[in-house]
N, C-alpha and C positions, 0 to 999 in steps of 0.2 A: 636015534635019528629023529629029526623034526621035519616034518613035511608041511610045506606051506602051499596051499592051493589058492587059485585065483578066486574061486567061488566060496571062499570061507566067509562065513557069516558071523562076524563078531562086532561088538559095538565100539572098539578102539579106533580112534581117528589117527591115521599115520600122517606124518608131515612129509611133504614132498621135498626131496633133496634136489637142488638145481644141478644141472650138468656142468662140470668144471673141465675145461680143456686140458689143464695141467695134470689133473689127477684122474683123468678118464681112463677106464680099464678097457683093454682090448676085448673084442667080442668072444674070442676063443678062450680067454682067461677069466671069465666072469664067474668066479666061485667065491664063496664066503671067506675061505682061509686067506687067500691073497689080499682080499680087501682089508681084513683085520691086520695083516702084516704091514700093509702099506700105511695104515693109520698109525700103527705103533712107531714105524720109522719116522713119520712126520712129527709125531709128538716128541721123539728122542731128539730130532734135529732142532726143534724149537727150544727144548730144554737146554741143549748145548749152546745155542746162540744166546739165550738169556743169561747163562752162566758166564759166557765170554764177555757180554756187554757189561755185566756186573764187575768182573775182574778188570776190564778195561777202564771203567769209570773209577774204580778204587786205585788202580796203579797202572799207568799207561805203559810203562816199560818194565818188563820182568827182569829180575836180577838173576842172570845165569852166569855161573862161574866161567871164567875165561880159560881156554885151553893153553897148555904150556907153549906150543909152537906159535900160536897167535900172540901170546904175551911177548915172546922173544922178537917176533917180526915187528910188532908194534913199537917195541922198545928201540930196535935198530932203525926203524923208519923215523922215529921221533928224534933220534940222535944224529940222523943223516949218514949212517954207515951203510951205504948202498952195496959196496963190494962184500962186506961181511954178511949182509943180508942175502946176497946171491949164493955165497958159499954155504951158508946155513941151510937155505932152502934146498940146494942141490944134494947136500949130504943127508939132510933129513928125509927127503923123499926116496933116496937110494936105500936107506936103511929100511924104510917101510916096504919097499919093493922086494928086498931080500928076505923080509920076514923076520928080521932080527927082533922087532917088536911090533905089536899091533896098536891100533888106535885105542883099544880098551886098556892096554898097559900104560898108556900115557895118562898121567895124573893131571888133575886140574890145578891151576895156579891158586895158591891159598888166598883167601879173601883179604889177608893182611896186606899183601902187595897191591891188590886192587884198591883197597881202602887208602893205602899210601898215595897211589896215583891220584885218586880223587881229592885227597887232602892237598897234594901238591898243586893240582889244578885250581882248587879253591884258594890256596895260598897265593898263587899267581894273580888270580882275579882280585884278591884282597890287596895285594901289592899295587896293582894298577889303580884300584879305587883309592888306596892310600896316597898314591902320587897325585891323582886328580884332586883329592881333598886337600893335599898340601898346596897345590897350585891355587885352588879356590881360597884356602886360608891366607896365602900370601897376597892374593888380590884383595881380599877383605881387609887384611892388615894395612896394605897401601891405601885403600880407600878410607880406612879409619884414621890413618895418620894425616891424610889430606883433609878430612873433615875436621880433625883436631886443629890443624893449621888454620883452616878457614874460620873455625870457631874462635881461635885466639885472635885472628885478624879482626873479625867483627866485634869481638869483645873490646879490643883495644880501640877500634874506631868508635864504638859506643861510649867508651870512657872519654875519648877525646872530644866527642860531640857534647857529652855532659859537662866537661870542663869548659868548653866554649860557651855553652848555655849559661853556666854559673858566672863566667866572666862577663857575658853580655848583661846578665841580670844585675851584677855589681855595677857595671858601667851605667845602666839605666837608672839605678838607685842614686848613684853619684850625680848623674846629670839632673835627676829630679831635685835632689838636694841643692845642687848648684842653681837650678832655675828658681827653686823656692827662695833661695837667698837673694835672687835678683828681683823677685816680685815686689817687695817693699820699695826698692829703689825705683822700679818702673812706675809704681803707683805714685811715688813722690814726684818723679819727673812729669808724669801726666798731670798731676795737680798743679805743679809749677807752670806747665805749659798752658793749662786752662786759665790759671791766674794771670799769666802774662798776656794771653789773648784778651781777657777782660780789661786788663789795664791798658792794653793797646787801644781797644775800642773806646774806652772812656777817655783816653788821652787824645785820640783822634777827634772824638766829639767835642771835647773841651777846646782843642785847637781850632776846630771849625767855628765854634761859638765865639772864641776870643777874636779870631780873625774877622768874623762878621761884625763884632762889636767895634773893633778897631776901624774897620772900613766905614761903619756908620758914624763913628765919632769924627773921622776925617771929613766925611761928606758934610756932617753937621757944622763943623768948624768952617769949612769953605762956604757953606750957605749963610752962616752967621756973619762971616766977614763980607760976603757980597751983598747980603740982604735981599736975595731973590725971593719972589713969591713962589709958593709951591701949591700944585693942584693935587688933591687926594683922590685917586681912582677907587672904583668899587672893587672889593676883593671877592675871591671865590668863596663858595659855601664851605664852611668848615675851617676856614683859615683865621677867622677873627670872631670874637664874641663881644657883645655889647657892654660898654662901660657906662657908668653913671656920669652925669654931667658934673663938671667941676672936680673930677677925681684925678685928672692929669696935671702933673706939675710942669714946670718949665723944661726940665731935663727930659722927661718922658715925651713931651710934645715935640721937642727938638729931634729926639731920636726917631719918632714916628715920621716926622717930616723928612728926615734924612733918608729913611727907607723909601718913601714915596718918590723923592728926588732921584734915587738910584734906579727906580723902575722907569721913570720918565727918561733918564739918560740912556737906559738900555733900549727903550723903544725908539728914541731919536737916532741912536747910532746903528740901528738895524740895517739902514741903507748904506752904511760905510763899511766896506769889506775890511779895511785895515784895522778899524777900531773894534770891529766885532769878531775878528779872527780868533782871539783868545777864548771867547765864550763859546765858539762853535767847536772847539777842539774836544770838549767833553761830550758832545752829542754824536750819536750815530746817524741820525736823520735830522733834516731841518725842522721837522714838526715834533721832535722828541720833547717831552715835558721835563721840567726841572723838579727834582725832589724838594719839598718844602724844608724850611729850617727845622732842625730836630729839637728846638727849644720852645715849642708852642705849649701853651697851657690848655688843659682839658676843661672846657666850659661845663661839662656834665658833672664835674666834681661838686659844684655848688648844689646842683639838684640832688646828688647822692647824699649830701649831708642833711638835706631836708627830708629825705625819705625816712619813714618809720621802720622799725624793726619788722622782719617778716613774721608771719604767723607760725605757731609751733606745729609740729607734726600731729596730724589728726584733726586740725581745725579747718583744713581745706575741704570743700565740698564740690562735687561735680555739678556744674550748672547746665551745660548743653553738650550735645553730641551732634556734629555735622558730618554728613556723609557726602563728600564732594568728589571722591575718586573711586574708580572701579577696582583699583589694585592698591597695594600697600603704599603708605605715605613714607617717603624716604628722607625728606628734608623740610624745614620750616624756618621762616624768618619774619620778624616784626618790622612794620614801617617805623622810621625814626620819629615821625611827628604825629601820625594818625593811627586810629584804631583799625588797622588793616593788616591782614596776614596773607602771606604767599606760601603755598605748599607745593612741593614737587613729589611726584609719584612714579611708581614703576610702569605706569601706563603711558610714559613718554610726554606727559603734559604737566604744566604748572598752572595753578589757578590762584587768583587773587579774590579774597572775599572779606567782607566787612564784619566787624564785631559790634554789638553782640548778636545781631540777627543771623549772620552767616550767609548773607546774600552774595552771589557770585558777581564780581565786578568785571573780571577779565580772565581769559584763558589763553595760554601760550602754546602754540603747536609749532614744531620744527625739529626737535630732537628725534633721533631714530633709535634711542635706547633709553634706559631708565635714567631719571634725574637723580644726581647724588648730592647736589648742594645748590643753594641759592642765597643771594645777599642783596640788600637794597643799596642804591647809591646814597651817599650822605645827605643829599638834598631830597631823596625820596622820589625822584622823577624817572629813574632808570632801575633796571634789575639785571644782575648777572647770574647765570645758571651754568652748572657743570653737569656733564652727562657721561654715561658709559660709552657713547659714540666718539670719544676722544676729543670733543670740542668744548669750547667755552663760548657762550653766546651772551650778547648784551642786548637788552630789550628796552625800547623807549616807549613809555606809556602814552605820550602825546601822539606818536606815530602808529601806535597799536600794532607793533611788530618788532622783529629782530633787525637791529641796525648794524650789528657787527658780529662776525663769527671768527673766533681765534682758534687756529689749528696748529698743532706742533707736537702734541704729546703722542707717544707711540702706543699707549694703552689707555684704558678707561681713566677719566678724571674723577677724583674722589671728592674734592671740595674746592671752594673759591671764596674770595674775600675782596672787598673794596678798600682802597686807601682812603684815609680821612679827607684828603684833598680832592678825591674823585677822579684823578688822572691816571691811576694805576690799579690794576687788578692782579691778584696773585691766585695761582691754581696749584693743586697737588694731584699727583697721578699715581697709578699703579706701576708705572715704569721707573719708580724709585727717584723721580725728580720732581722739583717744583719750579714754576716759572713765574716771572714778573712781566706783565704785559703793559705796554704804554697805549692807553686808549686813543690818544690824539694821533700818534703816528701809526697805530694799529700794528705794532711790531712787538716782538719778545725782546725785552731789555736784558734779562739775565735768565739763565737756566741754573738752578741751584742743585748741585749733585753732592751727595755725601751720605745719604741714608742707604742702608743695605737691603731694604725691603720696601714694600709699598708705603707711600706717604698718604696717610688717611685723613688728615685735616690740616688747614692752614688759616692763619689769622694775623692781621696787622694789629700792632699795639696802637690804640687810639691816639691820633695826633702825634705820631712818631713814625720813624723809618725802620722800626724793628719788626721782624716777622717771626711768628712762632709756628712750628710744624710738629706733628706727632706721626710716628711711623710704626709699621708692623715689626720693625727690628727692636722694639721695646724701649725706644729712646724718644726724647723731646729735644728739639734744637732751636736755637735763636740765631737769626740771620740778619745781616745788614742789607737792607733793600737797595742802598745806593751803590754797593759793590758786588752784591750777590754772594758774599762770603759768609761762612758759618762762624758765629762768635762763640757759642758755648753749647755743650750737649749735656742733658740731664739723664743720669742713669738711676734706675731703681725699680722699674716695673719688671715683672717676671713674665708677662704675656704681652701680646700685641696691643699697642696703644691706639685707641680708636678716636680720641678727641682730646684737645687741649685748648684752653682759653685764658685770657688775662682778666684780672679784676679791674674795677674802674680806675684805681690809682696806678695800676701797672706795676705793682711791686710783688704780686702773688700770681701764681699759675695754678689752675685746677686741671687735672687730667684723669682719664679713666681708661681701663683696658678691657680685654675680652674675657677676663675672669670675674668682672664685676668689682674690681678694686679701684677706688678713687684716691688720688693723692693731691695734697696741697704743697706747693714749692715756694720757697723764699728766693726771689731772683737775686737779691743782694748777697745772700750767703750761699746760694746755689745748692741747697740741701732740701730734702722733703721735711715739712714740719708737721704733717698729719697724714695718716693713711686710714681709710675706711673700707672695710670689706662689705660690699653690698651684693655679693654673689648669691648663688652660683651662676646665675645667668649673666651674659656679657652686658657691659654698659656701653651704649652707643654715643651718648652725648652728655655733657655737663656744662653748667652755666652759673654765673654769679647773680645774686639778687642786686637790685639797684643800690641798695645800701652798702654793698660791698662785703 
């Protein structure tokens, strides 16, 4: 026996056990033996629970062999034999009550039967799965057949589209070849058309000249028969040049007198409406001017023959620089008789200054946009200017201001030019048109349409009714000022044509474009005879020397 006293004095520290309500001992049973037994029972219960948890986790359902009576009952229930099941249960339990056999005598159903049942159940499940898989396979087969049909349809459609594409390509090639076979014919017809137009123009000019000569001869014969005296009026500037004394023969003198008599008859019959009706039919307004005869001689040709050859490149030297404008200079023209220059600028002003000192003579104010072109009257007493404000203005030096403003263009005016007679002004505009203005009636006689882009320059052939224009559509055109119709078009530039001008004889044209290329054209043959590349910067203007 071990006796534990309260006042034992040892050094061991005991741990205090907390009171547990579930395992608390009764006060009357507080002995050591019962406490040890209770602890052992708790440990055994915990071991059993742990073992059960392990078995449950390894195999949730224990395989216990089925009893024979349960096997038969389950079989009859599964087969639906309810009456047989009732008889079996009644007889089975009677035998057990009589003691014929006990539960221990009843053997268990062999595992083979149980395994067969499990296999049959699995077989049924597999059959159901097989049926489901067959249905899914049939659906997949139908979908596959449908996709095959769609694939065949799209493949056939793709082949049909490819065949149509090939057929269209063949048609396009055939049409291109057909069009290429027509191009030479079209070019030949275009050349014939241009040749016919030139012949028509020359024929009309020749007819007018012959008709004028016939009329002059008739008047001359009438005057020679009547012996009337003839008064010679003063002609306008640019219409006549001085002849040497004694150079006229009898026939030339008679022709000149006949022309003067025709002028006198026209003046005398102006008061008679009946006689003057035919002459007024060709005029749009009573003050309209008549275009001069297109057979006038150019008096400057004599001066051109006397001019020496120009200096070679590199022999020119800069003499003076004059700063007369605040902004860029856009145009320049020379006085026909004096050493005077007029310049136009982007500052909306034109200025006239003398050479070689550069003194400012006159300044013109009135335009509201940059000046694009300027040209002197043949007599040198007036000036015409064109501007980006869509107007063309005529300035009279004696009146120190603008005497006429011509309005009619829809966009900026690019260039302007005087006719040699001084009665007509031509203008070119960005609106793809050119206009011929009558200074006396202050009206637009013709609007010349035909260019497909901006008309950049315009110029009269000296002492003629022919007009030359250059355009941004890469072409040059010749026009008849008396009808406003285009006579011929020159093709050859690859870029926008900026300027074109005649030489002194009127048989050659010089033009330049925005790529810096300059071309010389033979008017009679209508072909370029020389091409000079002065690029890469654009060429704004080109002109001939006085020697031609």
